[in-house]
C-alpha positions in Angstrom: -3.6 30.5 48.9 -2.2 33.7 47.5 -4.4 36.4 46.0 -3.2 38.2 42.9 -3.3 41.6 44.7 -1.2 40.3 47.6 1.3 38.8 45.2 1.6 42.1 43.2 2.2 44.0 46.4 5.0 41.5 47.2 6.7 41.4 43.7 9.8 43.4 44.9 10.4 40.7 47.5 9.7 37.7 45.3 11.4 38.9 42.1 14.9 40.3 41.2 14.7 43.9 39.9 15.2 42.7 36.2 12.0 40.6 36.5 10.0 43.4 38.1 10.8 45.7 35.2 10.0 43.1 32.6 6.6 41.8 33.8 4.0 41.0 31.1 6.4 41.6 28.3 6.3 38.3 26.5 4.0 35.7 28.1 0.5 37.1 27.4 -0.9 37.0 30.9 -1.7 39.8 33.5 1.1 41.3 35.6 -0.4 39.7 38.8 -0.6 36.3 37.1 3.0 36.6 35.9 4.2 37.4 39.4 2.4 34.3 40.7 3.8 32.2 37.8 7.4 33.3 38.5 6.9 32.6 42.2 5.7 29.1 41.4 8.5 28.5 39.0 11.1 29.5 41.6 9.5 27.2 44.1 9.7 24.4 41.6 13.3 25.0 40.9 14.2 25.4 44.6 12.4 22.2 45.5 14.2 20.3 42.7 17.6 21.7 43.9 17.1 21.0 47.6 18.0 17.3 47.7 21.4 18.2 46.1 22.0 21.6 47.7 20.4 21.2 51.2 20.4 24.9 52.0 18.0 27.9 52.1 17.8 29.8 48.8 16.3 33.3 48.9 13.8 34.6 46.3 16.3 37.2 45.1 18.9 34.4 44.2 17.3 33.3 41.0 16.1 35.1 37.9 13.3 33.2 36.1 11.7 34.4 32.9 8.7 32.4 31.7 8.6 32.1 27.9 5.4 31.9 25.7 6.2 28.3 24.7 5.7 27.0 28.2 9.4 26.8 29.2 11.4 29.3 31.3 14.9 30.8 31.3 16.6 30.3 34.7 19.7 32.1 36.0 20.9 31.0 39.4 22.9 33.5 41.5 23.2 32.0 44.9 24.9 34.3 47.5 26.7 31.2 48.9 27.8 30.2 45.3 27.3 26.6 46.6 25.5 25.6 43.4 28.7 26.1 41.5 30.8 23.6 43.6 28.7 20.5 42.8 27.9 21.9 39.3 24.1 22.1 39.8 22.3 23.0 36.6 18.6 23.5 35.8 17.8 21.0 33.1 14.1 22.0 32.6 11.7 24.5 33.9 8.2 24.5 32.3 4.7 25.8 33.0 1.1 25.5 31.8 -2.0 27.4 32.7 -5.0 25.1 33.3 -8.4 26.4 34.3 -6.9 29.6 35.8 -4.2 27.8 37.7 -0.4 27.4 37.0 1.2 24.0 36.9 5.0 24.3 37.1 7.7 21.7 36.9 11.5 21.7 37.0 14.4 19.3 37.0 17.9 19.8 38.0 21.1 17.8 37.7 24.8 17.9 38.0 27.2 18.9 35.2 28.3 15.9 33.3 25.5 13.6 34.4 22.5 12.7 32.2 
């Protein structure tokens, strides 16, 4: 279990600099909640990618911006560039806040597949 205060203190480790500068700009939740949301979205994307990629992905290797409509904009920037070779794409990234908790979900696929 992560507390909001511990996550805020860790935001420079969990988020790319662009995300740190743009916290609480569009989603309508507190800064701490948004750090936790972005962390959860990254975990969701990484877990969806792992069966295809099968390698460690660091927290600085993806930029995820949650949007007010419950979706998220995702930019992958893996140091190894191994997501490019098989053509991994994030198909969906979504979130909901329910009773103070975030529920996040993602799906990935390969370019040219449905």
